[in-house]
C-alpha positions in Angstrom: 97.9 40.6 137.4 99.4 43.4 135.4 95.9 44.6 134.4 95.0 44.8 138.1 98.0 47.0 139.0 97.4 49.2 136.0 93.8 49.6 136.9 94.7 50.2 140.6 97.3 52.8 139.6 94.8 54.6 137.4 92.3 54.5 140.2 94.8 56.0 142.7 95.8 58.7 140.2 92.2 59.7 139.7 91.6 59.9 143.5 94.7 62.0 144.1 93.8 64.4 141.3 90.2 64.7 142.7 91.6 65.4 146.1 93.8 68.2 144.6 90.7 69.7 143.0 88.8 69.6 146.2 91.7 71.3 148.0 91.9 74.0 145.4 88.1 74.6 145.7 88.4 74.7 149.4 91.2 77.3 149.3 89.4 79.3 146.7 86.2 79.3 148.9 88.3 80.3 151.8 89.8 83.2 149.9 86.3 84.3 148.7 85.0 84.3 152.3 88.1 86.3 153.4 87.3 89.0 150.8 83.7 89.1 151.9 84.8 89.3 155.5 87.0 92.3 154.8 84.4 94.0 152.7 81.9 93.8 155.5 84.5 95.2 157.9 85.5 98.2 155.8 82.0 99.3 154.7 81.3 102.8 155.7 83.0 106.2 155.7 86.5 106.7 156.9 88.4 110.0 157.6 92.1 110.4 157.4 93.4 111.1 161.0 96.1 113.7 160.3 94.5 116.1 157.8 90.8 115.4 158.5 90.1 116.4 154.9 90.5 113.0 153.1 87.7 110.5 153.1 87.2 107.0 151.9 83.7 105.6 151.6 83.6 101.8 151.0 80.5 100.2 149.6 79.5 96.6 149.8 79.5 96.0 146.0 83.2 96.6 145.8 83.2 100.4 145.1 85.0 103.1 147.0 84.5 106.8 146.8 87.8 108.8 147.4 87.5 112.4 148.4 90.1 115.0 149.2 90.7 118.7 148.2 92.4 117.5 145.0 90.5 114.2 144.3 86.9 113.0 143.9 86.8 109.7 142.2 85.1 106.3 142.4 87.2 103.2 142.2 86.7 99.5 142.6 88.5 97.7 145.4 89.4 94.1 146.2 91.5 92.2 148.7 94.1 89.9 147.0 95.2 88.6 150.4 94.9 89.4 154.2 97.5 92.2 154.1 96.8 94.0 150.8 94.0 96.0 149.2 93.8 96.7 145.4 92.3 99.8 144.0 91.4 100.1 140.3 90.7 103.8 139.4 90.9 103.4 135.6 88.2 105.4 133.9 85.3 103.4 132.5 86.1 101.9 129.1 89.8 101.9 129.8 91.9 98.8 130.6 92.0 98.0 134.4 94.9 99.6 136.2 94.9 98.0 139.7 97.3 99.4 142.3 98.1 97.2 145.3 98.7 98.8 148.7 99.5 97.4 152.1 96.4 97.0 154.3 95.7 96.6 158.0 92.4 96.9 159.9 92.2 97.0 163.6 88.8 97.8 165.0 87.9 101.3 163.8 91.4 102.1 162.6 92.4 101.5 158.9 96.0 101.7 157.6 96.7 101.8 153.9 100.4 101.8 153.1 101.9 102.8 149.8 105.4 103.6 148.6 106.8 106.2 151.1 103.5 106.9 152.8 100.9 105.4 155.2 97.4 106.7 155.4 95.7 106.3 158.8 91.9 106.4 158.8 89.3 106.3 161.6 85.7 105.2 161.0 83.3 108.2 161.0 
């Protein structure tokens, strides 16, 4: 009888651990689809509403071109979650230096919020 309970307990532990793996895979898959969804929505060229001289051009492969009178650089971008965007503008060959900013997308309006400032962009 003890062998049966030991085997049954082992069986239950295996099932529970496999369910945990499936849940993690499902959540990871969901996060990956959210990233792809946001990438599809931001692709294109955006102009900063107030100055009209700052531009962001998002590309599908995870690159963004940032242009302003004082900046012209290409960075990578990612979405760690539904309310943040991460930019990595480290020069090639240097260690990654991601910066995480607040993020909101409503139709053709994009808000990127950093410490003490919020950039408001419209799709061009």
